[in-house]
N, CA, C and O of each residue as an XYZ file, in Angstrom:
340
protein
N      87.626    108.885     93.357
C      86.367    109.435     92.866
C      86.429    109.528     91.340
O      87.452    109.914     90.775
N      85.339    109.174     90.689
C      85.274    109.185     89.230
C      84.933    110.598     88.759
O      84.002    111.232     89.257
N      85.695    111.062     87.808
C      85.412    112.374     87.241
C      84.279    112.264     86.233
O      84.039    111.202     85.659
N      83.594    113.370     86.029
C      82.441    113.392     85.126
C      82.866    113.076     83.701
O      82.146    112.377     82.989
N      84.002    113.567     83.277
C      84.443    113.319     81.899
C      84.647    111.833     81.643
O      84.344    111.351     80.552
N      85.157    111.094     82.634
C      85.340    109.653     82.486
C      83.986    108.946     82.390
O      83.821    107.994     81.627
N      83.040    109.421     83.165
C      81.700    108.854     83.140
C      81.026    109.093     81.789
O      80.382    108.196     81.243
N      81.177    110.296     81.257
C      80.553    110.626     79.975
C      81.229    109.927     78.800
O      80.588    109.703     77.774
N      82.499    109.580     78.923
C      83.187    108.839     77.867
C      82.553    107.467     77.640
O      82.527    106.963     76.517
N      82.050    106.878     78.703
C      81.376    105.584     78.561
C      80.154    105.708     77.653
O      79.918    104.853     76.798
N      79.386    106.769     77.842
C      78.201    106.982     77.010
C      78.578    107.349     75.589
O      77.860    107.008     74.650
N      79.682    108.033     75.420
C      80.160    108.365     74.080
C      80.490    107.117     73.277
O      80.205    107.045     72.082
N      81.093    106.136     73.939
C      81.400    104.867     73.277
C      80.125    104.131     72.877
O      80.062    103.535     71.802
N      79.115    104.171     73.734
C      77.845    103.518     73.424
C      77.189    104.182     72.227
O      76.708    103.498     71.324
N      77.165    105.507     72.213
C      76.557    106.217     71.089
C      77.330    105.977     69.803
O      76.733    105.840     68.735
N      78.625    105.926     69.895
C      79.454    105.685     68.722
C      79.184    104.301     68.143
O      79.106    104.135     66.925
N      79.042    103.321     69.009
C      78.778    101.970     68.519
C      77.406    101.895     67.853
O      77.240    101.151     66.886
N      76.427    102.640     68.341
C      75.107    102.667     67.706
C      75.183    103.323     66.331
O      74.508    102.882     65.401
N      75.979    104.350     66.193
C      76.145    104.998     64.887
C      76.844    104.064     63.902
O      76.515    104.042     62.716
N      77.800    103.301     64.396
C      78.491    102.337     63.536
C      77.520    101.265     63.072
O      77.548    100.863     61.909
N      76.656    100.797     63.979
C      75.645     99.801     63.612
C      74.696    100.355     62.551
O      74.392     99.682     61.566
N      74.231    101.589     62.761
C      73.316    102.213     61.793
C      73.962    102.328     60.421
O      73.328    102.059     59.401
N      75.210    102.723     60.405
C      75.922    102.885     59.133
C      76.102    101.531     58.440
O      75.945    101.431     57.223
N      76.429    100.497     59.208
C      76.584     99.163     58.628
C      75.256     98.656     58.078
O      75.216     98.081     56.990
N      74.174     98.863     58.815
C      72.842     98.451     58.355
C      72.472     99.203     57.093
O      71.959     98.610     56.144
N      72.724    100.497     57.072
C      72.398    101.323     55.901
C      73.177    100.837     54.678
O      72.612    100.711     53.591
N      74.456    100.566     54.850
C      75.280    100.098     53.729
C      74.796     98.758     53.191
O      74.676     98.579     51.979
N      74.520     97.825     54.081
C      74.104     96.494     53.652
C      72.759     96.548     52.934
O      72.601     95.947     51.871
N      71.797     97.257     53.500
C      70.468     97.328     52.883
C      70.531     98.089     51.564
O      69.899     97.680     50.590
N      71.272     99.174     51.514
C      71.385     99.950     50.276
C      72.016     99.128     49.160
O      71.573     99.196     48.013
N      73.036     98.361     49.483
C      73.675     97.520     48.462
C      72.756     96.388     48.022
O      72.757     96.014     46.849
N      71.983     95.845     48.933
C      71.131     94.704     48.618
C      69.947     95.097     47.738
O      69.627     94.400     46.775
N      69.293     96.221     48.070
C      68.116     96.613     47.275
C      68.451     97.639     46.205
O      67.590     98.021     45.412
N      69.691     98.082     46.183
C      70.183     99.055     45.197
C      69.407    100.369     45.225
O      69.148    100.968     44.181
N      69.041    100.810     46.424
C      68.382    102.103     46.625
C      69.013    102.764     47.845
O      69.255    102.098     48.852
N      69.279    104.053     47.769
C      69.873    104.716     48.938
C      68.857    104.871     50.065
O      67.681    105.151     49.834
N      69.338    104.683     51.271
C      68.511    104.869     52.467
C      69.223    105.865     53.361
O      70.434    105.780     53.562
N      68.466    106.809     53.896
C      69.050    107.806     54.793
C      69.269    107.192     56.172
O      68.518    106.319     56.608
N      70.300    107.661     56.840
C      70.605    107.174     58.183
C      69.497    107.548     59.172
O      69.283    106.853     60.165
N      68.795    108.655     58.890
C      67.718    109.104     59.769
C      66.509    108.171     59.699
O      65.681    108.171     60.610
N      66.395    107.376     58.632
C      65.253    106.476     58.452
C      65.455    105.134     59.146
O      64.587    104.264     59.076
N      66.585    104.958     59.809
C      66.901    103.692     60.472
C      66.962    103.912     61.975
O      67.601    104.846     62.460
N      66.279    103.026     62.704
C      66.331    103.057     64.158
C      66.574    101.631     64.628
O      65.904    100.707     64.167
N      67.519    101.440     65.533
C      67.823    100.117     66.067
C      67.516    100.128     67.557
O      68.054    100.931     68.319
N      66.639     99.217     67.949
C      66.261     99.153     69.358
C      66.069     97.692     69.749
O      65.306     96.971     69.107
N      66.745     97.262     70.781
C      66.651     95.903     71.317
C      66.869     94.829     70.253
O      66.147     93.833     70.226
N      67.839     95.019     69.395
C      68.167     94.031     68.383
C      67.209     93.972     67.208
O      67.231     93.015     66.434
N      66.365     94.990     67.067
C      65.409     95.055     65.965
C      65.652     96.326     65.167
O      65.836     97.401     65.737
N      65.650     96.197     63.853
C      65.818     97.342     62.963
C      64.435     97.849     62.583
O      63.606     97.093     62.075
N      64.190     99.131     62.830
C      62.945     99.773     62.425
C      63.257    100.708     61.267
O      64.145    101.556     61.364
N      62.524    100.550     60.174
C      62.756    101.361     58.986
C      61.567    102.281     58.738
O      60.412    101.862     58.804
N      61.870    103.521     58.455
C      60.845    104.508     58.136
C      60.969    104.839     56.649
O      61.394    105.931     56.272
N      60.585    103.868     55.813
C      60.695    104.023     54.364
C      59.384    103.588     53.711
O      58.481    103.087     54.380
N      59.295    103.784     52.406
C      58.092    103.431     51.671
C      57.864    101.912     51.714
O      58.817    101.133     51.730
N      56.593    101.506     51.732
C      56.287    100.069     51.813
C      56.849     99.235     50.662
O      57.194     98.071     50.863
N      56.945     99.793     49.488
C      57.485     99.028     48.360
C      58.945     98.642     48.603
O      59.370     97.554     48.214
N      59.711     99.523     49.243
C      61.099     99.207     49.570
C      61.167     98.188     50.712
O      62.031     97.311     50.719
N      60.248     98.312     51.676
C      60.213     97.347     52.769
C      59.918     95.944     52.248
O      60.505     94.968     52.714
N      59.011     95.846     51.281
C      58.698     94.534     50.708
C      59.930     93.894     50.088
O      60.172     92.700     50.264
N      60.693     94.675     49.374
C      61.916     94.143     48.757
C      62.925     93.722     49.826
O      63.623     92.720     49.676
N      62.988     94.495     50.895
C      63.885     94.149     52.002
C      63.451     92.833     52.637
O      64.290     91.983     52.935
N      62.145     92.658     52.847
C      61.660     91.411     53.434
C      61.901     90.217     52.515
O      62.130     89.108     52.998
N      61.852     90.424     51.205
C      62.131     89.341     50.273
C      63.604     88.920     50.318
O      63.927     87.748     50.121
N      64.477     89.867     50.574
C      65.926     89.592     50.615
C      66.452     89.552     52.046
O      67.634     89.789     52.292
N      65.575     89.256     52.967
C      65.873     89.283     54.393
C      67.051     88.372     54.768
O      67.929     88.793     55.521
N      67.086     87.150     54.264
C      68.153     86.205     54.620
C      69.522     86.714     54.181
O      70.498     86.608     54.923
N      69.586     87.263     52.982
C      70.851     87.795     52.476
C      71.315     88.982     53.327
O      72.499     89.108     53.638
N      70.366     89.853     53.698
C      70.695     91.028     54.519
C      71.247     90.591     55.870
O      72.259     91.123     56.325
N      70.591     89.626     56.519
C      71.061     89.188     57.833
C      72.410     88.474     57.766
O      73.216     88.589     58.689
N      72.659     87.744     56.694
C      73.968     87.101     56.581
C      75.072     88.145     56.383
O      76.159     88.010     56.946
N      74.801     89.182     55.590
C      75.789     90.249     55.404
C      75.988     91.056     56.692
O      77.108     91.468     56.997
N      74.914     91.282     57.443
C      75.041     91.987     58.716
C      75.838     91.165     59.717
O      76.631     91.717     60.480
N      75.640     89.872     59.722
C      76.388     89.011     60.642
C      77.883     89.054     60.315
O      78.717     89.022     61.221
N      78.223     89.128     59.023
C      79.624     89.259     58.628
C      80.198     90.605     59.063
O      81.337     90.684     59.522
N      79.394     91.669     58.913
C      79.880     93.011     59.204
C      79.957     93.302     60.702
O      80.920     93.913     61.164
N      78.946     92.867     61.465
C      78.863     93.245     62.873
C      79.135     92.102     63.847
O      79.261     92.333     65.049
N      79.226     90.896     63.352
C      79.457     89.764     64.244
C      78.215     89.417     65.033
O      77.101     89.504     64.516
N      78.396     89.027     66.274
C      77.256     88.586     67.068
C      76.406     89.738     67.603
O      75.340     89.501     68.170
N      76.855     90.967     67.435
C      76.073     92.118     67.855
C      75.114     92.614     66.779
O      74.531     93.691     66.901
N      74.957     91.822     65.729
C      74.097     92.243     64.629
C      72.629     92.123     65.036
O      72.275     91.235     65.812
N      71.770     93.009     64.520
C      70.336     92.955     64.803
C      69.740     91.640     64.309
O      70.254     91.032     63.370
N      68.646     91.204     64.949
C      68.044     89.910     64.650
C      66.712     89.996     63.914
O      66.200     88.974     63.459
N      66.132     91.207     63.784
C      64.817     91.336     63.176
C      64.717     92.676     62.457
O      65.413     93.633     62.798
N      63.837     92.728     61.455
C      63.564     93.968     60.720
C      62.070     94.217     60.766
O      61.270     93.302     60.571
N      61.700     95.456     61.023
C      60.289     95.846     61.003
C      60.134     97.143     60.266
O      59.019     97.649     60.134
């Protein structure tokens, strides 16, 4: 029989990996546009990055989109997000 703690450890690993992804995305975008972004402003769902930031910063991110995705691919490998919104 599986103990509850073993079951919950699986979810802890999933949450930890999502936090690592958020931190990697935040670092890459912050370095690329040279503006700090809060971790709370980033949401990753189904391979898409959702940003809750000012439109002027989003425009700069969209202009440097290729560079951001190449850096994310280096940092996260094949688990990197595929789209930004």
